[in-house]
C-alpha positions as CSV (number, residue, x, y, z in Angstrom):
1,M,96.6,103.5,47.8
2,I,99.3,105.3,49.9
3,F,99.6,102.1,51.9
4,L,99.9,99.9,48.8
5,F,102.7,101.9,47.3
6,S,104.6,102.6,50.6
7,Y,105.2,98.9,51.3
8,L,106.2,98.4,47.6
9,L,108.9,101.1,48.2
10,F,110.1,99.3,51.4
11,E,110.4,96.0,49.4
12,L,112.2,97.7,46.5
13,I,114.8,99.3,48.8
14,A,115.4,95.9,50.5
15,A,115.7,94.1,47.2
16,L,118.1,96.7,45.8
17,S,120.3,96.6,48.9
18,G,120.2,92.8,48.8
19,S,121.3,92.8,45.2
20,Y,124.2,95.0,46.0
21,Y,125.2,92.7,48.9
22,V,125.2,89.5,46.8
23,K,127.1,91.3,44.0
24,K,129.9,92.2,46.4
25,Y,129.7,89.0,48.6
26,R,129.1,86.4,46.0
27,E,130.1,83.4,48.1
28,D,126.9,83.7,50.2
29,T,124.7,81.4,48.0
30,A,121.7,81.2,50.4
31,S,121.5,85.0,50.5
32,R,121.6,85.1,46.7
33,Y,118.5,82.9,46.6
34,F,116.9,85.0,49.3
35,V,117.4,88.2,47.2
36,Y,115.9,86.4,44.2
37,F,112.9,85.7,46.4
38,L,112.7,89.4,47.4
39,W,112.5,90.4,43.8
40,F,109.9,87.7,43.2
41,T,107.9,89.1,46.1
42,F,108.2,92.6,44.8
43,L,106.8,91.5,41.4
44,I,103.9,89.6,43.1
45,E,103.0,92.6,45.3
46,F,103.3,95.0,42.3
47,F,100.9,92.9,40.3
48,G,98.8,92.6,43.5
49,T,98.1,96.4,43.5
50,L,95.8,95.9,40.5
51,P,92.7,95.2,42.6
52,G,93.5,98.4,44.6
53,L,93.6,100.4,41.3
54,I,90.3,98.9,40.2
55,Y,88.5,99.3,43.6
56,Y,90.0,102.5,45.2
57,A,91.2,104.5,42.2
58,D,88.3,103.4,39.9
59,M,90.7,102.5,37.1
60,F,90.1,99.8,34.6
61,P,86.3,99.7,34.9
62,S,86.0,96.9,32.4
63,L,87.8,94.6,35.0
64,K,85.2,95.2,37.7
65,G,83.3,92.0,38.6
66,T,86.1,89.8,37.2
67,F,88.5,87.6,39.3
68,L,91.1,90.4,38.9
69,E,89.1,92.7,41.2
70,K,90.4,90.7,44.1
71,N,93.9,89.1,44.3
72,H,93.0,86.3,46.8
73,W,93.8,83.7,44.2
74,L,97.3,85.1,43.7
75,Q,98.0,85.6,47.4
76,N,96.9,82.1,48.4
77,I,99.4,80.6,46.0
78,Y,102.1,83.1,47.0
79,L,101.7,82.5,50.7
80,I,102.4,78.8,50.3
81,I,105.6,79.6,48.4
82,N,106.4,82.4,50.9
83,F,106.2,80.3,54.1
84,S,107.8,77.3,52.5
85,F,110.8,79.4,51.3
86,Y,111.4,81.0,54.7
87,V,111.3,77.8,56.6
88,L,113.6,76.1,54.1
89,Y,115.9,79.1,54.2
90,L,116.1,78.8,58.0
91,S,116.7,75.1,57.9
92,Y,119.6,75.6,55.5
93,H,121.5,77.3,58.3
94,Y,120.9,74.6,60.9
95,K,123.9,72.6,62.0
96,T,121.8,69.9,63.6
97,Y,120.5,67.3,61.2
98,K,117.5,66.5,63.3
99,F,116.4,70.1,63.1
100,K,116.8,70.1,59.3
101,F,114.8,66.9,58.9
102,F,112.1,68.0,61.3
103,M,111.5,71.4,59.6
104,R,111.6,70.0,56.1
105,T,109.1,67.3,57.0
106,L,106.8,70.0,58.4
107,V,107.2,72.0,55.2
108,S,106.2,69.0,53.1
109,L,103.1,68.4,55.3
110,F,102.3,72.1,55.2
111,V,102.4,72.4,51.4
112,T,100.2,69.2,51.1
113,G,97.7,70.5,53.6
114,A,97.6,74.0,52.2
115,I,97.0,72.8,48.6
116,L,94.3,70.4,49.8
117,N,92.6,73.2,51.7
118,L,92.5,75.4,48.6
119,I,91.1,72.5,46.5
120,F,88.4,71.3,48.9
121,S,87.2,74.7,50.3
122,N,85.7,77.8,48.6
123,V,88.4,80.1,50.0
124,Y,90.7,80.2,46.9
125,F,89.0,83.1,45.1
126,N,87.2,84.6,48.1
127,A,89.6,85.1,50.9
128,I,93.1,84.5,52.3
129,A,93.3,80.9,53.5
130,S,93.4,80.9,57.3
131,F,95.0,77.5,57.3
132,T,97.9,78.6,55.1
133,Y,98.5,81.9,57.0
134,I,98.3,80.6,60.6
135,I,100.1,77.3,60.1
136,G,102.7,79.0,58.0
137,T,103.3,81.6,60.7
138,V,103.7,78.8,63.3
139,L,106.3,77.1,61.1
140,I,108.3,80.3,60.7
141,L,108.2,80.9,64.5
142,I,109.3,77.3,65.2
143,G,112.0,77.6,62.5
144,G,113.2,80.9,63.9
145,F,113.4,79.7,67.5
146,L,115.4,76.7,66.4
147,Y,117.8,78.9,64.5
148,L,118.2,81.3,67.5
149,Y,118.6,78.3,69.9
150,E,121.5,76.9,67.7
151,M,123.1,80.3,67.6
152,L,123.0,80.7,71.4
153,Q,124.6,77.2,71.7
154,S,127.5,78.1,69.4
155,D,130.3,80.7,68.9
156,K,128.1,82.5,66.4
157,I,126.5,84.4,69.2
158,L,129.7,86.5,69.4
159,T,129.4,87.6,65.8
160,F,125.6,87.4,65.2
161,Y,125.5,91.0,63.8
162,K,127.7,89.8,60.9
163,T,125.2,87.2,59.8
164,I,122.5,88.2,57.3
165,S,120.4,85.1,58.3
166,F,120.1,86.6,61.8
167,Y,118.5,89.8,60.5
168,I,116.2,87.8,58.2
169,T,115.1,85.6,61.1
170,I,114.4,88.6,63.4
171,G,112.6,90.4,60.6
172,A,110.4,87.5,59.6
173,M,109.5,86.5,63.2
174,G,108.8,90.1,64.2
175,F,106.6,90.7,61.2
176,H,104.4,87.6,61.7
177,L,104.1,88.2,65.5
178,I,102.7,91.6,64.7
179,A,100.7,90.9,61.5
180,T,99.1,87.5,62.3
181,P,97.0,88.6,65.3
182,I,95.6,91.4,63.1
183,F,94.8,88.8,60.4
184,I,93.0,86.6,62.8
185,Y,91.1,89.5,64.4
186,S,90.0,90.8,61.0
187,R,88.2,87.5,60.3
188,F,85.8,88.4,63.1
189,Y,85.6,92.1,62.9
190,S,83.5,94.2,60.5
191,Q,85.5,95.1,57.4
192,E,83.3,98.1,57.0
193,S,84.5,99.8,60.2
194,P,86.7,102.8,59.2
195,D,88.4,102.8,62.6
196,F,89.4,99.2,62.4
197,I,90.6,99.5,58.8
198,N,92.7,102.5,59.8
199,I,94.2,100.8,62.8
200,R,94.9,97.7,60.7
201,M,96.6,99.7,58.0
202,I,98.8,101.5,60.6
203,I,99.8,98.2,62.3
204,L,100.5,96.4,59.0
205,N,102.5,99.3,57.6
206,T,104.6,99.3,60.8
207,A,105.1,95.5,60.6
208,I,106.1,95.8,56.9
209,F,108.5,98.7,57.7
210,F,110.1,96.7,60.4
211,L,110.5,93.6,58.2
212,Y,112.2,95.3,55.3
213,T,114.2,97.7,57.4
214,C,115.7,94.6,59.2
215,Y,116.6,93.2,55.8
216,T,118.1,96.5,54.5
217,I,120.1,97.1,57.7
218,G,121.3,93.5,57.6
219,F,122.5,93.7,54.1
220,I,124.3,97.0,54.8
221,V,125.9,95.9,58.1
222,C,127.0,92.5,56.7
223,L,128.4,94.0,53.6
224,K,130.7,96.1,55.8
225,K,131.6,93.4,58.2
226,N,132.2,90.5,55.8
227,K,135.0,90.2,53.3
228,S,133.9,91.0,49.7
229,Y,135.4,90.3,46.4
């Protein structure tokens, strides 16, 4: 439960700092949508704590045995939206049309494949879909590398610290590089092992802290470096 509410706190801080940023720097339309997405994520994660309250805190006993005892159904839908949004956000900042077209085509194929996977498998209510998580991570890494490649090839490299999209890219790529191996490994390791569960929680908490700290620092730094209204 400490883990559940600690990452909610990280998300809330990032969303609040982002809201202040877009309020002061209103011309950054892409970041405005990103902040909306942060609040959407916070609400999803907040609702997602319900299974933890049922299982760990032994609250709402009448809900035990129902689909609300696990939030896999909610997470599977959210992950499709999450990965798609991040890749589209990154593609928005590309200057090369071929990169934009390539990544947006991959997103379309990803969404189609992820939905079909949920329909024709029994994973929807029972577990996080490996197809969605792994392929989505690959897309974010590809999208992030293309973004950084373009930055290295342009004058933006001289002022990268003034660009909020840089902090978002580094945060998202770093998080998934840390969290995805744990997700893959947990598919084959006993979930009943206290040692593994503790290690997984520590690593995931570190990854989440890194992710939302990058966002928060990015909003604060860019707010000071960019001209505001």
